[in-house]
Structures are given as C-alpha cells and as structure tokens.
gemmi code that builds the backbone of each chain (N, CA, C; Angstrom):
import gemmi

chains = {
    "A": [
        ("GLN", (-43.346, 93.755, 49.263), (-43.281, 92.578, 47.543), (-43.771, 91.710, 47.758)),
        ("VAL", (-45.203, 91.056, 46.982), (-45.483, 89.249, 47.385), (-44.828, 88.868, 46.173)),
        ("GLN", (-44.503, 88.010, 46.789), (-44.241, 86.996, 45.970), (-44.868, 85.033, 46.435)),
        ("LEU", (-44.255, 85.474, 44.194), (-45.591, 83.420, 44.866), (-44.473, 82.404, 44.438)),
        ("GLN", (-44.248, 81.331, 45.219), (-43.186, 80.283, 44.543), (-44.166, 79.151, 44.023)),
        ("GLU", (-44.059, 78.244, 43.332), (-44.131, 76.635, 43.022), (-43.468, 76.175, 42.975)),
        ("SER", (-43.628, 75.120, 43.494), (-43.278, 73.657, 44.207), (-43.689, 72.162, 44.265)),
        ("GLY", (-43.097, 71.347, 43.765), (-43.225, 69.975, 43.983), (-42.758, 68.729, 42.301)),
        ("PRO", (-43.525, 68.180, 42.579), (-42.928, 67.213, 41.356), (-42.420, 67.476, 39.873)),
        ("GLY", (-41.686, 67.426, 39.492), (-41.399, 67.661, 38.127), (-42.415, 66.543, 37.038)),
        ("LEU", (-42.014, 65.612, 37.628), (-42.332, 64.091, 36.648), (-43.423, 63.347, 36.966)),
        ("LEU", (-44.178, 63.242, 36.597), (-45.581, 61.985, 36.847), (-45.987, 60.970, 35.614)),
        ("LYS", (-46.132, 59.849, 36.092), (-46.887, 58.831, 34.885), (-48.451, 59.202, 35.090)),
        ("PRO", (-48.765, 58.677, 34.077), (-50.194, 58.781, 34.003), (-51.038, 57.870, 34.806)),
        ("SER", (-52.165, 58.481, 35.914), (-52.868, 58.087, 36.417), (-52.520, 58.763, 37.705)),
        ("GLU", (-51.449, 59.135, 38.050), (-50.704, 59.419, 39.547), (-51.493, 61.375, 39.597)),
        ("THR", (-51.483, 61.494, 41.337), (-51.790, 62.773, 41.246), (-51.373, 63.843, 41.444)),
        ("LEU", (-51.021, 64.811, 40.637), (-51.203, 66.428, 40.621), (-50.496, 66.683, 42.217)),
        ("SER", (-49.678, 67.234, 42.619), (-49.631, 67.815, 44.106), (-48.403, 69.440, 43.951)),
        ("LEU", (-48.944, 70.032, 44.032), (-48.249, 70.942, 43.963), (-48.447, 72.380, 45.101)),
        ("ASN", (-47.971, 72.641, 45.438), (-47.731, 73.906, 46.387), (-47.149, 75.575, 45.753)),
        ("CYS", (-47.898, 76.127, 46.821), (-47.704, 77.461, 46.293), (-47.379, 78.159, 48.087)),
        ("ALA", (-46.338, 79.032, 47.624), (-45.742, 79.408, 49.507), (-45.486, 80.830, 48.983)),
        ("VAL", (-46.541, 81.704, 49.115), (-46.964, 83.305, 48.860), (-45.207, 83.951, 50.413)),
        ("SER", (-44.444, 85.050, 49.922), (-44.399, 85.559, 50.657), (-44.486, 87.223, 50.635)),
        ("GLY", (-44.670, 87.873, 51.952), (-44.673, 89.446, 51.818), (-45.651, 89.749, 51.794)),
        ("TYR", (-47.332, 88.894, 52.130), (-48.272, 89.200, 52.077), (-49.223, 88.226, 52.250)),
        ("SER", (-49.815, 88.677, 53.388), (-51.165, 87.623, 53.710), (-52.044, 86.813, 52.948)),
        ("ILE", (-52.274, 85.972, 52.854), (-53.042, 84.948, 52.236), (-54.333, 85.168, 52.745)),
        ("ILE", (-54.566, 86.183, 54.024), (-56.091, 85.888, 54.303), (-56.302, 87.541, 54.109)),
        ("SER", (-55.362, 88.126, 52.784), (-56.202, 89.632, 52.576), (-56.928, 89.582, 51.819)),
        ("GLY", (-58.862, 88.932, 51.280), (-59.140, 89.103, 50.925), (-59.164, 88.957, 49.185)),
        ("ASN", (-58.168, 88.392, 48.376), (-57.554, 87.968, 47.291), (-58.337, 86.717, 47.065)),
        ("TYR", (-58.697, 86.525, 45.901), (-58.003, 85.229, 45.011), (-57.169, 84.078, 45.049)),
        ("TRP", (-57.176, 83.302, 45.293), (-55.363, 82.439, 45.073), (-55.171, 81.435, 43.499)),
        ("GLY", (-55.152, 81.644, 42.633), (-55.640, 80.851, 41.435), (-54.301, 79.825, 41.166)),
        ("TRP", (-54.894, 78.966, 40.443), (-53.644, 78.001, 39.141), (-53.942, 78.462, 37.647)),
        ("ILE", (-53.429, 78.636, 37.111), (-53.413, 78.776, 36.017), (-52.294, 77.848, 35.286)),
        ("ARG", (-52.399, 77.127, 33.668), (-51.177, 76.170, 33.845), (-50.636, 76.596, 31.750)),
        ("GLN", (-50.018, 76.377, 31.603), (-49.677, 76.840, 29.990), (-49.372, 75.493, 28.775)),
        ("SER", (-49.678, 75.548, 28.144), (-49.072, 74.496, 26.969), (-49.350, 75.157, 25.731)),
        ("PRO", (-48.074, 74.038, 25.231), (-48.005, 74.885, 23.978), (-49.893, 74.661, 23.255)),
        ("GLY", (-50.753, 73.113, 22.848), (-51.570, 73.185, 22.552), (-52.358, 74.114, 22.772)),
        ("LYS", (-52.810, 73.655, 24.428), (-53.746, 74.703, 24.666), (-53.889, 76.311, 25.386)),
        ("GLY", (-52.319, 75.898, 25.218), (-52.186, 78.697, 25.747), (-52.204, 78.089, 27.160)),
        ("LEU", (-52.622, 79.161, 27.946), (-53.187, 79.436, 29.206), (-54.671, 79.140, 29.226)),
        ("GLU", (-54.620, 77.954, 30.320), (-55.707, 77.727, 31.284), (-56.339, 77.796, 32.570)),
        ("TRP", (-57.167, 78.590, 32.629), (-57.201, 78.870, 33.927), (-57.837, 77.248, 35.218)),
        ("ILE", (-57.552, 77.014, 36.034), (-57.769, 75.841, 36.740), (-58.842, 75.806, 37.469)),
        ("GLY", (-58.550, 76.898, 38.776), (-59.127, 77.125, 39.495), (-58.961, 78.368, 40.928)),
        ("SER", (-59.735, 78.579, 41.848), (-59.337, 79.093, 42.845), (-59.931, 79.214, 44.137)),
        ("VAL", (-59.276, 79.787, 44.757), (-59.288, 79.384, 45.963), (-59.200, 81.249, 46.865)),
        ("PHE", (-60.569, 81.185, 47.913), (-61.106, 82.384, 48.824), (-60.865, 82.230, 50.201)),
        ("HIS", (-60.029, 82.393, 51.241), (-60.094, 82.054, 52.857), (-61.340, 82.704, 52.825)),
        ("PRO", (-62.459, 81.768, 53.555), (-61.789, 81.473, 54.945), (-62.005, 79.552, 53.421)),
        ("GLY", (-62.009, 79.236, 52.560), (-62.384, 77.807, 51.992), (-62.891, 77.845, 50.856)),
        ("SER", (-64.070, 79.762, 50.521), (-65.021, 78.806, 49.153), (-63.640, 78.252, 48.032)),
        ("THR", (-64.201, 77.695, 47.113), (-63.025, 77.452, 45.832), (-64.050, 77.204, 44.670)),
        ("TYR", (-63.040, 77.729, 43.499), (-63.723, 77.842, 41.893), (-63.236, 76.876, 41.525)),
        ("TYR", (-63.634, 76.163, 40.403), (-62.629, 75.014, 39.771), (-63.468, 74.923, 38.020)),
        ("LYS", (-62.521, 75.091, 36.715), (-62.782, 74.871, 35.349), (-63.831, 73.484, 35.418)),
        ("SER", (-65.166, 74.069, 35.053), (-65.964, 73.192, 35.039), (-64.891, 72.172, 34.328)),
        ("SER", (-64.554, 71.880, 33.237), (-64.256, 70.373, 33.162), (-63.278, 70.217, 33.334)),
        ("LEU", (-62.573, 70.674, 34.435), (-61.628, 69.719, 35.095), (-62.102, 69.879, 37.232)),
        ("LYS", (-63.666, 69.817, 37.202), (-63.808, 69.887, 38.079), (-63.747, 68.870, 39.072)),
        ("SER", (-64.233, 67.638, 37.911), (-63.699, 65.895, 39.444), (-62.810, 65.327, 39.444)),
        ("ARG", (-62.159, 66.536, 38.823), (-60.311, 65.971, 39.006), (-59.375, 66.813, 40.434)),
        ("VAL", (-59.932, 68.411, 40.069), (-59.230, 68.808, 41.157), (-59.434, 70.247, 42.756)),
        ("SER", (-58.546, 69.856, 43.271), (-59.009, 70.439, 44.852), (-57.578, 71.599, 44.865)),
        ("ILE", (-58.651, 72.433, 45.502), (-57.657, 73.777, 46.040), (-57.703, 73.685, 47.431)),
        ("SER", (-56.656, 73.761, 48.155), (-56.812, 74.194, 49.588), (-56.077, 74.896, 49.637)),
        ("VAL", (-56.179, 75.917, 50.855), (-55.622, 76.877, 52.302), (-54.761, 76.522, 53.072)),
        ("ASP", (-53.302, 76.696, 53.293), (-53.032, 76.319, 54.537), (-53.010, 77.835, 54.998)),
        ("THR", (-53.048, 78.529, 55.987), (-52.831, 79.695, 56.507), (-51.915, 79.722, 57.963)),
        ("SER", (-51.585, 78.379, 58.382), (-50.500, 78.321, 58.953), (-48.798, 78.402, 58.163)),
        ("LYS", (-49.136, 78.516, 56.959), (-47.528, 78.445, 56.291), (-47.586, 79.524, 55.154)),
        ("ASN", (-48.823, 80.477, 54.854), (-49.392, 81.254, 54.233), (-48.880, 80.314, 52.677)),
        ("GLN", (-49.272, 79.382, 52.588), (-49.317, 78.981, 50.371), (-50.626, 78.096, 50.820)),
        ("PHE", (-51.169, 77.974, 49.201), (-52.452, 77.633, 48.826), (-51.894, 75.705, 47.823)),
        ("SER", (-52.713, 75.122, 47.752), (-51.847, 74.116, 47.061), (-53.082, 73.489, 46.517)),
        ("LEU", (-52.462, 72.464, 45.099), (-53.105, 72.107, 43.878), (-53.196, 70.330, 43.861)),
        ("LYS", (-53.970, 70.247, 43.819), (-54.350, 68.406, 43.634), (-54.965, 68.555, 42.261)),
        ("LEU", (-54.434, 67.743, 41.187), (-55.286, 67.190, 40.050), (-55.333, 65.807, 39.916)),
        ("THR", (-55.885, 65.408, 40.139), (-55.531, 63.468, 40.401), (-55.800, 62.654, 38.465)),
        ("SER", (-55.380, 61.426, 38.316), (-55.553, 61.005, 37.595), (-55.274, 61.945, 35.903)),
        ("VAL", (-53.778, 62.079, 35.975), (-53.256, 62.526, 35.040), (-52.809, 62.144, 34.332)),
        ("THR", (-53.004, 62.685, 32.937), (-52.616, 61.758, 31.526), (-51.884, 62.793, 30.987)),
        ("ALA", (-50.957, 62.911, 29.825), (-50.229, 63.086, 28.517), (-50.482, 64.504, 28.719)),
        ("ALA", (-52.264, 65.366, 28.657), (-52.437, 66.366, 28.604), (-52.415, 67.309, 29.017)),
        ("ASP", (-51.895, 66.332, 30.580), (-51.975, 67.486, 31.933), (-50.542, 68.515, 32.057)),
        ("THR", (-49.808, 67.241, 30.670), (-48.335, 68.102, 30.787), (-48.637, 69.971, 30.490)),
        ("ALA", (-47.704, 70.495, 31.515), (-47.866, 71.969, 31.789), (-46.552, 72.561, 32.390)),
        ("LEU", (-46.404, 74.025, 31.943), (-46.449, 75.014, 33.300), (-47.254, 74.876, 34.156)),
        ("TYR", (-46.663, 74.708, 35.091), (-47.992, 75.175, 36.098), (-47.837, 76.280, 37.068)),
        ("TYR", (-48.522, 77.808, 36.850), (-48.497, 78.695, 37.178), (-49.007, 79.026, 39.051)),
        ("CYS", (-49.027, 79.416, 39.972), (-49.814, 80.174, 40.648), (-50.198, 81.942, 40.923)),
        ("ALA", (-50.398, 82.137, 41.366), (-51.345, 83.764, 40.400), (-52.487, 84.554, 42.137)),
        ("ARG", (-51.803, 85.781, 42.296), (-53.299, 86.107, 42.813), (-53.667, 87.488, 42.556)),
        ("THR", (-55.574, 87.062, 42.162), (-55.843, 88.156, 41.853), (-56.216, 89.261, 42.056)),
        ("LEU", (-56.212, 90.915, 41.388), (-56.933, 91.852, 42.189), (-57.115, 92.151, 43.716)),
        ("LEU", (-56.604, 92.983, 44.330), (-57.648, 93.099, 45.306), (-59.004, 94.258, 45.471)),
        ("TYR", (-59.799, 94.067, 45.315), (-61.353, 94.623, 45.175), (-61.404, 94.606, 43.797)),
        ("PHE", (-60.734, 94.221, 42.649), (-61.228, 94.305, 41.705), (-61.197, 93.051, 40.890)),
        ("GLY", (-60.762, 92.136, 41.614), (-60.941, 91.125, 41.315), (-61.970, 89.689, 41.967)),
        ("GLU", (-62.083, 88.545, 40.840), (-63.142, 87.525, 40.550), (-62.572, 86.420, 40.908)),
        ("PRO", (-62.976, 84.807, 41.183), (-61.990, 83.825, 41.175), (-61.422, 84.054, 40.276)),
        ("THR", (-61.777, 84.570, 39.048), (-61.153, 83.996, 37.792), (-60.647, 84.711, 37.475)),
        ("GLY", (-59.562, 86.017, 38.145), (-59.197, 86.967, 37.561), (-59.227, 88.193, 37.945)),
        ("PRO", (-58.731, 89.336, 37.346), (-57.437, 89.246, 36.559), (-56.301, 89.180, 38.127)),
        ("PHE", (-55.273, 88.659, 37.664), (-53.993, 87.970, 38.162), (-53.023, 89.064, 38.302)),
        ("ASP", (-52.899, 89.629, 39.373), (-51.694, 90.977, 39.127), (-50.177, 90.604, 39.387)),
        ("SER", (-50.475, 89.309, 40.172), (-49.091, 88.690, 40.534), (-48.695, 87.541, 40.540)),
        ("TRP", (-47.622, 86.894, 40.096), (-47.428, 85.532, 39.039), (-46.292, 84.711, 39.809)),
        ("GLY", (-46.636, 83.575, 39.973), (-45.301, 83.160, 40.884), (-44.185, 82.540, 39.390)),
        ("GLN", (-43.029, 81.823, 39.494), (-42.030, 82.010, 38.125), (-42.580, 80.811, 37.195)),
        ("GLY", (-43.851, 80.199, 37.737), (-43.749, 78.733, 37.209), (-43.225, 77.486, 37.343)),
        ("THR", (-43.597, 76.483, 37.079), (-43.468, 74.994, 37.354), (-43.872, 74.057, 36.111)),
        ("LEU", (-42.654, 73.571, 35.670), (-43.236, 72.367, 34.673), (-43.393, 71.167, 34.940)),
        ("VAL", (-44.050, 70.549, 34.521), (-44.830, 69.145, 35.106), (-45.267, 68.432, 33.963)),
        ("THR", (-44.045, 66.966, 34.151), (-44.423, 66.255, 33.075), (-44.829, 65.174, 33.360)),
        ("VAL", (-46.368, 65.122, 32.020), (-47.087, 63.445, 32.512), (-46.432, 62.631, 31.465)),
        ("SER", (-45.507, 61.421, 31.690), (-44.984, 60.446, 30.791), (-44.732, 59.567, 31.413)),
        ("SER", (-44.690, 58.184, 30.869), (-44.217, 56.546, 31.256), (-42.849, 56.376, 30.861)),
    ],
    "B": [
        ("ASP", (-67.946, 77.293, 27.614), (-67.358, 78.154, 27.962), (-67.288, 79.287, 26.693)),
        ("VAL", (-66.988, 80.595, 27.621), (-66.552, 81.978, 26.050), (-65.243, 81.455, 25.658)),
        ("GLN", (-65.346, 81.670, 24.311), (-64.288, 81.324, 23.565), (-63.675, 82.944, 23.213)),
        ("MET", (-62.520, 83.269, 23.768), (-61.513, 84.310, 23.129), (-60.706, 84.335, 22.130)),
        ("THR", (-61.547, 85.029, 20.661), (-60.396, 85.323, 19.996), (-59.770, 86.924, 19.529)),
        ("GLN", (-58.326, 86.652, 19.756), (-57.397, 87.646, 19.338), (-56.891, 87.792, 17.299)),
        ("SER", (-56.438, 88.449, 17.478), (-56.470, 89.285, 16.012), (-55.092, 89.544, 16.201)),
        ("PRO", (-54.146, 90.518, 15.438), (-53.848, 88.632, 14.701), (-53.144, 88.227, 15.758)),
        ("SER", (-52.521, 87.460, 15.283), (-52.023, 86.092, 15.600), (-50.446, 86.465, 15.688)),
        ("THR", (-50.184, 87.419, 14.821), (-48.090, 87.887, 14.629), (-48.988, 89.385, 14.623)),
        ("LEU", (-47.719, 90.153, 14.588), (-47.873, 91.326, 14.526), (-46.929, 91.882, 14.562)),
        ("TYR", (-46.131, 92.690, 13.579), (-45.098, 93.630, 12.935), (-45.199, 94.609, 12.860)),
        ("ALA", (-43.796, 95.123, 14.023), (-43.701, 96.225, 13.978), (-42.718, 97.186, 14.502)),
        ("SER", (-42.323, 98.032, 14.413), (-41.269, 98.488, 14.471), (-40.959, 99.928, 15.744)),
        ("VAL", (-39.772, 100.132, 16.575), (-39.758, 100.782, 17.969), (-40.449, 102.034, 17.304)),
        ("GLY", (-41.279, 102.835, 18.363), (-41.933, 103.847, 17.961), (-43.139, 103.930, 17.321)),
        ("ASP", (-43.946, 102.593, 16.938), (-45.005, 102.435, 15.954), (-45.581, 102.980, 17.248)),
        ("THR", (-46.934, 102.759, 16.493), (-48.547, 102.966, 17.502), (-49.115, 101.218, 16.615)),
        ("VAL", (-49.593, 100.083, 17.413), (-50.255, 99.057, 17.731), (-51.691, 98.613, 18.345)),
        ("THR", (-52.429, 98.133, 17.773), (-53.231, 96.933, 18.252), (-53.537, 96.208, 18.284)),
        ("ILE", (-53.971, 95.153, 19.286), (-54.597, 94.239, 19.036), (-55.366, 94.156, 19.906)),
        ("THR", (-56.611, 93.399, 18.704), (-58.307, 92.885, 18.946), (-58.966, 91.670, 19.683)),
        ("CYS", (-59.965, 91.948, 20.428), (-59.550, 90.508, 20.959), (-61.915, 90.258, 21.113)),
        ("ARG", (-62.037, 89.435, 20.777), (-63.546, 89.080, 20.375), (-63.672, 88.097, 21.374)),
        ("ALA", (-65.460, 88.108, 22.102), (-65.927, 87.404, 22.694), (-66.338, 86.258, 21.953)),
        ("SER", (-66.363, 85.666, 22.222), (-68.305, 84.431, 21.779), (-69.548, 85.204, 22.919)),
        ("GLN", (-69.643, 85.857, 23.550), (-70.346, 86.142, 24.086), (-70.123, 87.227, 24.691)),
        ("SER", (-70.924, 88.440, 25.674), (-71.311, 89.065, 26.271), (-70.633, 88.991, 27.440)),
        ("ILE", (-69.359, 89.892, 27.344), (-68.684, 89.728, 28.691), (-69.033, 91.243, 30.230)),
        ("THR", (-69.596, 91.902, 29.830), (-69.394, 93.242, 29.448), (-68.449, 94.083, 29.767)),
        ("ASN", (-67.278, 94.265, 30.527), (-65.826, 94.858, 30.608), (-65.506, 94.194, 30.922)),
        ("TRP", (-65.229, 92.580, 31.741), (-64.737, 91.633, 32.616), (-63.889, 91.174, 32.029)),
        ("LEU", (-62.271, 92.174, 31.266), (-61.666, 91.538, 30.821), (-59.883, 92.109, 31.050)),
        ("ALA", (-58.734, 90.759, 30.657), (-57.876, 92.235, 30.954), (-57.377, 91.377, 30.147)),
        ("TRP", (-55.514, 92.485, 30.220), (-54.406, 92.160, 29.282), (-53.713, 92.154, 29.841)),
        ("TYR", (-52.388, 90.476, 29.109), (-51.200, 90.916, 29.351), (-50.312, 90.819, 28.567)),
        ("ARG", (-49.037, 90.670, 29.248), (-47.913, 91.448, 28.658), (-46.769, 90.003, 28.932)),
        ("GLN", (-46.876, 88.804, 28.154), (-46.060, 87.683, 28.973), (-44.293, 88.150, 27.887)),
        ("LYS", (-43.167, 87.855, 28.731), (-42.008, 87.633, 27.802), (-41.490, 85.923, 27.579)),
        ("PRO", (-40.471, 86.176, 27.148), (-39.735, 84.641, 26.804), (-39.804, 84.111, 28.027)),
        ("GLY", (-39.514, 83.313, 28.754), (-39.699, 82.137, 30.040), (-40.087, 83.154, 31.405)),
        ("LYS", (-41.036, 84.217, 31.051), (-41.518, 84.471, 32.161), (-42.875, 84.323, 32.178)),
        ("ALA", (-43.238, 84.833, 33.180), (-44.926, 84.497, 33.492), (-45.619, 85.388, 33.175)),
        ("PRO", (-46.812, 85.644, 32.791), (-48.510, 86.834, 32.528), (-47.921, 87.944, 33.046)),
        ("ASN", (-47.890, 89.552, 32.548), (-47.309, 90.622, 33.339), (-48.754, 91.567, 33.276)),
        ("LEU", (-49.573, 92.056, 33.899), (-51.550, 92.167, 33.835), (-50.717, 93.525, 33.131)),
        ("LEU", (-51.142, 93.795, 32.601), (-51.615, 95.412, 32.259), (-52.051, 96.174, 32.297)),
        ("ILE", (-53.492, 95.847, 32.070), (-54.802, 96.529, 31.669), (-56.477, 95.019, 32.298)),
        ("TYR", (-56.259, 95.827, 33.544), (-58.169, 95.137, 34.085), (-59.509, 96.312, 33.801)),
        ("THR", (-60.214, 95.361, 33.671), (-61.604, 95.763, 33.390), (-61.532, 96.739, 32.471)),
        ("ALA", (-60.972, 95.594, 31.380), (-61.071, 96.686, 30.056), (-59.860, 98.099, 29.452)),
        ("SER", (-60.142, 98.994, 30.578), (-59.613, 99.642, 30.564), (-59.003, 101.016, 31.335)),
        ("ASN", (-58.953, 99.731, 32.413), (-57.995, 100.419, 33.260), (-56.762, 100.098, 33.779)),
        ("LEU", (-55.495, 101.065, 34.182), (-54.052, 100.592, 34.321), (-53.577, 100.271, 35.535)),
        ("GLN", (-53.188, 98.877, 34.973), (-52.358, 98.102, 36.115), (-50.838, 99.411, 36.727)),
        ("SER", (-51.286, 99.393, 38.394), (-50.051, 100.136, 38.718), (-48.989, 99.729, 38.217)),
        ("GLY", (-48.351, 101.274, 37.886), (-46.828, 100.769, 37.911), (-46.706, 100.469, 35.655)),
        ("VAL", (-47.434, 100.571, 35.467), (-47.706, 99.436, 33.884), (-47.910, 101.451, 33.200)),
        ("PRO", (-46.787, 101.796, 32.298), (-46.424, 102.560, 31.379), (-47.830, 103.123, 30.811)),
        ("SER", (-48.174, 104.266, 30.613), (-49.714, 105.128, 29.756), (-49.527, 104.487, 28.665)),
        ("ARG", (-48.258, 104.340, 27.764), (-48.239, 104.065, 26.570), (-49.430, 102.825, 25.882)),
        ("PHE", (-49.532, 102.173, 27.537), (-50.942, 101.135, 26.887), (-52.232, 101.609, 27.379)),
        ("SER", (-53.518, 101.730, 26.606), (-54.401, 101.744, 26.654), (-55.462, 100.294, 26.414)),
        ("GLY", (-56.426, 100.002, 27.081), (-57.122, 99.631, 26.212), (-58.999, 100.499, 26.608)),
        ("SER", (-59.605, 99.683, 25.602), (-60.643, 99.892, 25.087), (-61.780, 98.906, 24.989)),
        ("GLY", (-63.416, 98.826, 24.443), (-64.012, 97.954, 24.534), (-65.490, 97.408, 25.505)),
        ("PHE", (-65.616, 97.098, 25.296), (-67.228, 96.622, 26.159), (-68.497, 95.492, 25.118)),
        ("GLY", (-68.648, 94.592, 26.419), (-69.447, 93.551, 25.392), (-68.582, 92.336, 24.951)),
        ("THR", (-68.709, 92.492, 23.399), (-67.897, 90.867, 23.267), (-66.613, 91.598, 22.022)),
        ("GLU", (-65.970, 93.312, 21.838), (-65.258, 93.437, 21.330), (-64.326, 94.470, 21.924)),
        ("PHE", (-63.125, 94.560, 22.538), (-62.106, 95.449, 23.036), (-60.299, 94.780, 21.441)),
        ("THR", (-59.695, 96.266, 22.494), (-58.922, 96.369, 21.929), (-57.907, 96.758, 22.665)),
        ("LEU", (-56.587, 96.454, 22.547), (-55.627, 96.992, 23.797), (-54.474, 97.692, 22.618)),
        ("THR", (-53.775, 99.368, 22.932), (-53.452, 100.102, 21.733), (-52.174, 100.222, 22.762)),
        ("ILE", (-51.086, 99.665, 22.054), (-49.717, 100.390, 22.262), (-49.146, 101.683, 22.041)),
        ("SER", (-49.015, 102.353, 22.390), (-48.541, 103.475, 21.708), (-46.644, 103.951, 21.567)),
        ("SER", (-45.411, 104.667, 20.449), (-44.459, 104.906, 20.999), (-43.935, 103.569, 21.785)),
        ("LEU", (-44.046, 102.214, 21.167), (-43.521, 101.025, 20.790), (-41.756, 101.309, 21.332)),
        ("GLN", (-42.037, 100.359, 22.764), (-39.803, 100.155, 23.494), (-40.097, 98.935, 22.501)),
        ("PRO", (-38.569, 98.697, 23.014), (-37.615, 96.811, 23.145), (-38.310, 96.715, 23.749)),
        ("ASP", (-38.888, 96.980, 24.255), (-39.117, 96.170, 26.286), (-40.296, 95.060, 25.686)),
        ("ASP", (-41.559, 96.019, 24.626), (-42.996, 95.953, 24.531), (-43.034, 94.536, 22.821)),
        ("PHE", (-41.946, 93.969, 22.611), (-41.816, 92.881, 21.600), (-41.926, 91.577, 22.606)),
        ("ALA", (-43.541, 91.217, 22.317), (-43.302, 90.271, 23.404), (-44.755, 89.600, 22.656)),
        ("THR", (-45.736, 88.326, 24.058), (-46.311, 87.438, 23.311), (-48.341, 88.546, 24.602)),
        ("TYR", (-49.007, 88.991, 24.010), (-49.981, 89.956, 24.296), (-50.965, 88.456, 24.427)),
        ("TYR", (-52.169, 88.377, 25.714), (-53.124, 88.164, 25.419), (-54.124, 88.385, 26.596)),
        ("CYS", (-55.518, 88.208, 26.264), (-56.234, 89.001, 26.739), (-57.409, 87.981, 27.461)),
        ("GLN", (-57.680, 88.119, 28.220), (-58.392, 86.989, 29.275), (-60.172, 87.076, 29.845)),
        ("GLN", (-60.525, 86.507, 29.689), (-62.192, 87.265, 30.525), (-62.580, 86.698, 31.738)),
        ("TYR", (-62.946, 87.481, 32.769), (-63.263, 87.070, 33.741), (-64.451, 87.788, 34.220)),
        ("ASN", (-65.845, 87.177, 33.536), (-67.076, 87.577, 33.926), (-67.670, 85.952, 34.115)),
        ("THR", (-66.937, 84.357, 33.240), (-67.715, 83.978, 33.313), (-66.409, 82.983, 34.366)),
        ("ASN", (-67.006, 81.667, 34.460), (-66.163, 80.937, 35.625), (-65.292, 79.947, 34.639)),
        ("SER", (-65.483, 80.332, 33.653), (-64.395, 80.020, 32.762), (-62.978, 80.004, 32.559)),
        ("GLY", (-62.646, 81.557, 33.042), (-61.577, 82.556, 32.812), (-61.188, 82.226, 31.726)),
        ("THR", (-61.423, 82.187, 30.241), (-60.677, 81.907, 29.590), (-59.685, 83.309, 29.207)),
        ("PHE", (-58.837, 82.401, 28.406), (-57.866, 83.727, 27.744), (-57.642, 83.120, 26.349)),
        ("GLY", (-57.681, 84.567, 25.621), (-57.152, 84.356, 24.552), (-55.651, 83.425, 23.574)),
        ("GLN", (-55.591, 83.544, 22.936), (-54.437, 82.287, 21.951), (-52.859, 83.043, 22.372)),
        ("GLY", (-53.082, 84.456, 22.578), (-51.902, 85.265, 21.910), (-51.721, 85.920, 20.767)),
        ("THR", (-50.866, 86.962, 21.361), (-50.595, 88.354, 19.865), (-49.262, 88.107, 20.007)),
        ("LYS", (-48.330, 87.739, 18.925), (-46.637, 87.674, 19.062), (-46.114, 88.959, 18.001)),
        ("LEU", (-46.115, 89.727, 19.443), (-46.106, 91.153, 18.647), (-44.375, 91.336, 17.853)),
        ("GLU", (-44.123, 91.324, 16.976), (-42.150, 90.592, 16.857), (-41.313, 92.166, 15.621)),
        ("ILE", (-40.826, 92.483, 15.829), (-39.757, 93.544, 15.172), (-39.724, 93.045, 13.789)),
        ("LYS", (-39.464, 94.486, 13.179), (-40.332, 94.534, 12.055), (-39.268, 94.535, 11.132)),
    ],
}
model = gemmi.Model(1)
for chain_id, residues in chains.items():
    chain = gemmi.Chain(chain_id)
    for i, (resn, *xyz) in enumerate(residues, 1):
        res = gemmi.Residue()
        res.name, res.seqid = resn, gemmi.SeqId(i, " ")
        for name, pos in zip(("N", "CA", "C"), xyz):
            atom = gemmi.Atom()
            atom.name, atom.element = name, gemmi.Element(name[0])
            atom.pos, atom.b_iso = gemmi.Position(*pos), 0.0
            res.add_atom(atom)
        chain.add_residue(res)
    model.add_chain(chain)
structure = gemmi.Structure()
structure.add_model(model)
structure.setup_entities()
C-alpha cells in the first residue's frame, strides 16, 4: 500500500523559497508513474503545480514555471518541490500525489495523495 | 488554460437518492477527465478516470460519462459517506485544471 508524506516548513516570509519533500513508502518511485504537486487554497481551489517522471522529465504549470522546480531523489524514494519568491498568494495546503500507472499523464489523474501540509506566507 | 466549470455549486439530496453533477470544459479535452471526492480535512480521492472508468475499489454506484466538453458524474443510491465535495479535473492539457467543486449536502 503506497503512502505519501509531505514535510517542510509551514511558515515563510514573502520572497523566501518554499521547499517541500514528499517521502514515498510501500512503492518505488521509479515504477513508471508521474509524481506531482497540487495545492489547495480557498481562493483558487485545487491547482496542479507540476510533476516529475524519473529519470528526470519535469512538467510545470505555465504561470508558475519561472518559480518552480521539482526533482526526484531515488536513493531516498522521495521527490521535492521548490517554489521561489513566495507571496501571500502561495499560501495553501500543498499535496504530493501519484498518477495512475499506464493511464497517467503528467497532470493526472492522481490515485494516491499525501495528507497535505499547510504553508502560510506572512510577514 | 482550459477552464472547467462545475454545476451546481451546491446540491441537496437525501440518502438513497440519485444525483448528477455536470462539468463543462472551455475546449475539447476528448475523454481526459477525472472525478474526485473530497471529505473535510482529507485529500481528494480518485473515483473515475478517462471520463467513465471506475477506479479500483470505488463502489459501482458511481458512474461517469461524456466526451469533448461536457461530462457528468452520477451517484446512485446515495450513502451517508457520499456527502462531500466533488471535483472534476481535465488532464488533456498541460494545465491540469480542476473544477471549482460541487458540495453535496444532506437535505
């Protein structure tokens, strides 16, 4: 049974860099799925941020592309999100998730999710 | 970006009812559409993919249909566990946009 667990700082100041990790257990991150980050805020609802496919293809939402990077660490079976120059608009619950095998595309559908981690951007 | 519009925003129903939620795309997404259920404080849970395929482990009272720009999710014989918020998501384009959600509440 796959499990995903997000971790990272919950409070950031404007202009800082958001860094989150997603530890994957019970499943190999090199099995052929895409691994993605999705965020949820009251104002914007659910928003796909980007995805990664081992051994290194990345896909980002166009409006965030200049600030986002996603990478995979196969030795730790985890993947990571970095979002630079954060503002209050980046305040959200951040989820990591896995796409379906064989039927998955970089942007979905996501069949396994972490519990989410709340990130607040405030001065 | 492709815009996804769900209707209604809120739906009132009773246990045992059959309900339908609609999702419209601003341009054709063929059948690259998924439906999720989200309970309060939990992550979304995949119900349907490629518009009509039932995800493993999801009860058969959930069904999906549609192609192109208009899609529906039907839930028959509503159970207490089904009162939650439902989202559609297109994954045809590189924006992966979600609908704004439909909250299913007990009448």
